[in-house]
C-alpha positions as CSV (number, residue, x, y, z in Angstrom):
1,M,0.2,0.5,-0.1
2,K,1.2,3.5,-0.8
3,L,1.4,6.4,2.0
4,Y,0.9,10.0,0.5
5,P,1.6,12.2,3.9
6,A,-0.6,15.3,3.2
7,I,0.9,19.0,2.9
8,D,-2.0,20.8,2.4
9,I,-1.3,24.8,1.5
10,K,-3.2,28.3,2.4
11,N,-1.6,31.7,1.7
12,G,2.0,29.9,1.6
13,Q,1.9,28.2,4.6
14,C,0.9,24.6,5.3
15,V,-2.2,23.6,7.2
16,R,-5.1,21.1,8.1
17,L,-8.5,21.9,7.4
18,T,-11.2,20.2,9.8
19,Q,-14.1,18.7,7.1
20,G,-13.4,20.8,4.6
21,L,-14.2,24.4,6.6
22,F,-11.5,26.9,6.0
23,N,-12.9,28.8,9.5
24,N,-11.7,25.6,11.4
25,M,-7.7,25.6,10.2
26,N,-5.1,25.1,12.2
27,V,-1.2,26.4,11.2
28,Y,1.3,23.9,11.3
29,S,4.3,25.6,9.4
30,D,5.5,28.4,7.9
31,S,7.3,26.7,5.3
32,P,5.7,23.9,3.1
33,A,9.2,23.1,2.3
34,D,10.6,22.3,5.7
35,M,7.1,19.6,5.8
36,A,7.9,18.2,2.8
37,S,11.5,17.2,3.7
38,L,10.6,16.2,7.2
39,W,8.3,13.4,5.7
40,V,10.8,12.7,2.9
41,E,13.6,12.0,5.9
42,K,10.7,9.9,7.5
43,G,10.6,8.0,4.5
44,A,7.6,9.2,2.8
45,S,8.1,7.7,-1.1
46,F,5.4,10.3,-2.7
47,L,3.8,13.6,-1.7
48,H,-0.1,14.6,-1.6
49,L,-0.7,18.5,-2.0
50,V,-3.5,20.6,-2.3
51,D,-3.5,23.8,-3.4
52,L,-6.7,25.3,-0.7
53,D,-6.7,28.7,-2.5
54,G,-6.4,27.4,-5.6
55,A,-9.2,24.9,-5.5
56,L,-11.4,28.4,-3.8
57,R,-10.3,30.0,-6.5
58,G,-10.6,28.2,-9.4
59,E,-7.0,28.8,-10.5
60,S,-3.3,27.6,-8.9
61,V,-2.5,29.8,-6.9
62,N,0.3,28.7,-4.7
63,A,3.2,27.9,-7.4
64,A,6.3,29.3,-5.5
65,A,5.5,27.1,-2.3
66,I,4.7,24.5,-4.6
67,R,8.2,24.8,-6.5
68,S,9.8,25.8,-3.3
69,I,8.9,21.4,-2.6
70,T,9.7,19.9,-6.1
71,E,12.6,22.3,-5.5
72,R,13.7,20.4,-2.3
73,V,12.6,17.1,-2.2
74,K,13.5,14.3,-4.8
75,V,10.9,12.3,-4.6
76,P,7.8,12.5,-6.7
77,V,4.3,14.4,-5.9
78,Q,0.6,15.2,-6.6
79,L,-1.0,18.4,-6.5
80,G,-4.4,19.0,-6.4
81,G,-6.6,22.3,-6.2
82,G,-7.8,24.8,-9.0
83,I,-7.4,22.5,-11.9
84,R,-9.0,23.8,-14.3
85,S,-7.2,24.7,-17.9
86,L,-5.1,22.5,-19.9
87,Q,-2.1,25.1,-19.5
88,N,-2.8,25.0,-15.8
89,I,-1.8,21.6,-15.6
90,E,0.7,21.9,-18.1
91,T,2.1,24.7,-15.7
92,L,2.2,22.3,-12.9
93,L,4.5,19.8,-14.7
94,N,6.8,22.5,-15.1
95,L,7.2,23.4,-11.6
96,G,8.1,19.5,-11.4
97,V,4.9,17.9,-9.5
98,Y,4.3,14.4,-10.8
99,R,0.3,13.9,-11.2
100,V,-2.8,16.4,-10.9
101,I,-5.4,16.0,-9.1
102,I,-8.8,17.6,-11.5
103,G,-11.9,17.4,-9.1
104,T,-14.2,20.5,-9.9
105,K,-13.8,20.4,-13.5
106,A,-14.1,16.6,-14.2
107,V,-17.6,16.3,-13.3
108,E,-18.4,19.9,-14.7
109,T,-16.8,19.3,-18.2
110,P,-15.8,15.4,-18.3
111,P,-14.2,15.8,-21.3
112,F,-11.8,17.7,-19.5
113,V,-10.7,14.3,-18.8
114,E,-10.6,12.7,-21.9
115,E,-8.3,15.8,-23.3
116,A,-5.8,15.8,-20.6
117,I,-5.2,12.1,-21.0
118,R,-4.9,12.8,-23.9
119,E,-2.4,15.7,-23.9
120,F,-0.6,14.1,-21.4
121,G,-0.7,10.6,-20.5
122,R,-2.9,8.5,-18.3
123,D,0.2,8.7,-15.6
124,P,-0.4,12.1,-14.5
125,I,-4.0,12.7,-14.4
126,V,-5.7,12.2,-11.5
127,V,-9.2,12.9,-10.6
128,G,-10.0,13.9,-7.2
129,V,-13.8,12.8,-6.3
130,D,-15.1,14.5,-2.9
131,S,-18.3,13.2,-0.8
132,K,-20.8,14.3,1.4
133,N,-23.2,11.5,1.7
134,G,-22.3,9.7,-1.6
135,M,-23.2,13.1,-3.6
136,V,-20.2,14.5,-5.4
137,A,-18.5,18.4,-3.7
138,T,-16.9,21.0,-5.8
139,S,-15.2,24.3,-5.7
140,G,-13.9,23.6,-2.2
141,W,-16.2,21.1,-1.2
142,E,-18.6,24.2,-1.0
143,T,-21.2,23.1,-3.5
144,V,-22.7,19.4,-3.6
145,T,-23.7,18.8,-6.9
146,T,-26.6,15.1,-7.3
147,V,-23.7,13.1,-9.0
148,E,-23.1,9.9,-6.6
149,A,-19.7,9.5,-5.9
150,T,-19.6,5.4,-8.1
151,E,-21.1,7.1,-10.7
152,M,-18.5,9.1,-10.9
153,C,-15.9,6.8,-10.1
154,R,-17.5,4.9,-13.6
155,R,-17.2,7.3,-15.4
156,M,-13.6,8.5,-15.1
157,A,-12.4,4.7,-15.4
158,A,-14.7,4.0,-19.0
159,M,-12.5,7.3,-19.8
160,G,-9.3,6.4,-19.5
161,V,-8.1,7.0,-15.7
162,K,-6.7,5.0,-13.6
163,T,-6.0,7.1,-10.2
164,I,-8.9,8.3,-7.9
165,V,-8.2,10.2,-4.9
166,Y,-11.8,9.9,-2.8
167,T,-12.2,11.6,0.0
168,D,-15.4,11.4,2.3
169,I,-15.7,14.9,3.6
170,S,-17.5,14.0,6.7
171,K,-14.2,12.3,8.1
172,D,-11.6,14.6,6.7
173,G,-9.7,16.0,9.6
174,M,-11.6,14.2,12.6
175,M,-9.2,11.9,12.7
176,Q,-12.5,9.2,13.4
177,G,-10.9,6.3,10.9
178,P,-12.1,6.8,7.0
179,N,-14.8,5.2,5.3
180,V,-13.5,2.1,4.8
181,P,-17.0,0.3,2.9
182,M,-17.3,2.9,0.3
183,T,-14.0,3.0,-0.8
184,K,-13.4,-0.6,-0.7
185,K,-16.8,-0.8,-2.6
186,L,-15.6,2.2,-5.1
187,S,-12.2,0.2,-5.7
188,D,-13.8,-3.2,-5.8
189,D,-16.5,-2.0,-8.5
190,T,-14.3,-0.1,-10.7
191,G,-11.2,-1.8,-10.8
192,L,-9.2,1.5,-10.1
193,D,-6.2,2.6,-8.3
194,I,-8.2,3.9,-4.9
195,I,-6.2,6.1,-3.0
196,A,-8.1,6.4,0.2
197,S,-8.6,10.0,2.2
198,G,-10.2,11.9,5.2
199,G,-10.0,10.4,9.0
200,V,-7.0,8.4,9.2
201,S,-5.9,9.1,12.8
202,C,-4.2,5.8,13.7
203,L,-2.0,2.4,12.4
204,N,-4.9,0.5,12.8
205,D,-7.2,2.6,10.2
206,L,-4.6,1.9,7.7
207,A,-4.6,-1.2,8.5
208,A,-8.4,-1.8,7.6
209,I,-7.0,0.2,4.3
210,Q,-4.7,-2.3,3.8
211,N,-6.6,-5.1,4.4
212,A,-9.5,-3.8,2.5
213,G,-7.1,-3.9,-0.8
214,I,-7.0,-0.3,-0.9
215,H,-4.3,1.6,-3.1
216,G,-3.0,3.9,-0.8
217,A,-3.8,6.7,1.8
218,I,-3.1,9.9,2.3
219,I,-2.6,10.6,6.0
220,G,-3.0,14.5,7.3
221,K,-4.2,15.3,10.4
222,A,-2.8,12.2,12.0
223,L,0.7,13.0,10.9
224,Y,0.9,16.6,12.6
225,E,-1.1,15.6,15.7
226,K,1.6,13.1,16.2
227,K,-0.7,10.2,16.3
228,I,1.0,7.9,13.5
229,D,4.6,8.0,13.3
230,L,4.9,8.0,9.8
231,A,8.6,6.0,9.4
232,E,6.8,2.8,11.5
233,A,3.8,3.2,9.2
234,I,6.0,2.7,6.1
235,I,7.9,0.3,7.9
236,R,4.3,-1.4,8.8
237,F,2.8,-0.5,5.4
238,E,4.8,-0.1,2.2
239,K,8.2,-2.1,3.2
240,C,6.4,-5.0,4.7
241,K,7.2,-7.8,3.0
242,D,5.5,-11.5,2.1
243,E,6.8,-14.1,3.6
244,P,7.6,-16.8,1.5
C-alpha cells in the first residue's frame, strides 16, 4: 500500500482544515518545503499536496510554495486544487509536479479529463472525487452536486483514468477513522487505484485500508498531531513483504 503524507497549502503556509471548513483551520508551518523535507526524511516516497487557495479560486495560487517543495525533495508529488485548464496542468508539470488531481472540472466538464489524458497521458492525470453523504462536492467542497460518487468513478474509469483520490468530507480532519466500506466498494466496482483520503487517525485505520485491498492512503492531521509516526507506518505498510 502506498502512503501519501499530506501538505495542504493556504497563503503559503502548511495548514489542516476540519471537514473542509476554512474557518476551522490550524497552521502547522510557515514553510511547506520544510514540512515536505521532514516527511521525506522519515521515508515518504510520495507526497500529496493541496492548493487550498486554488480550490476556492479555480486556479493555482501557491506556485512559489509548490516550486519550493519540488526543488527541495527528490520524491514525486501529486497536487490538487483549482486545476481547470490544460495550460494549468502544463504549468504544474513544469513546476515539477508529477501528478495533477482534477476535481471540480472533472465533474462539471467530464470530456476535459479525456482531453487531458490525450495531451499528457494517463499517469499524470488523477481525478479527485470528494463526497458528502455519497454525493460529489466541488469548488473547495462548497457545492454539493447531484452526482453520486460511485457513478462518477465509473465514468472516469470509462474515460481511461487509472487513479482516483476519494475523500469522504465528513471524515476529513476528524481523526475518527476513514470510510473503508465505501472506499473498498469504489475500488472493487471500478478496478481503479483508489487512494483513501479523510479520517485516518491511527495505524489500525491504515491496517483496515490495507486489508480492504485499497491502493493507498493519504495521512494528514494524524501526522501533524503526532498520532501516527510516519517512519513506523512506512515500515509496516509500504515496505513490508510477505514471507515466502
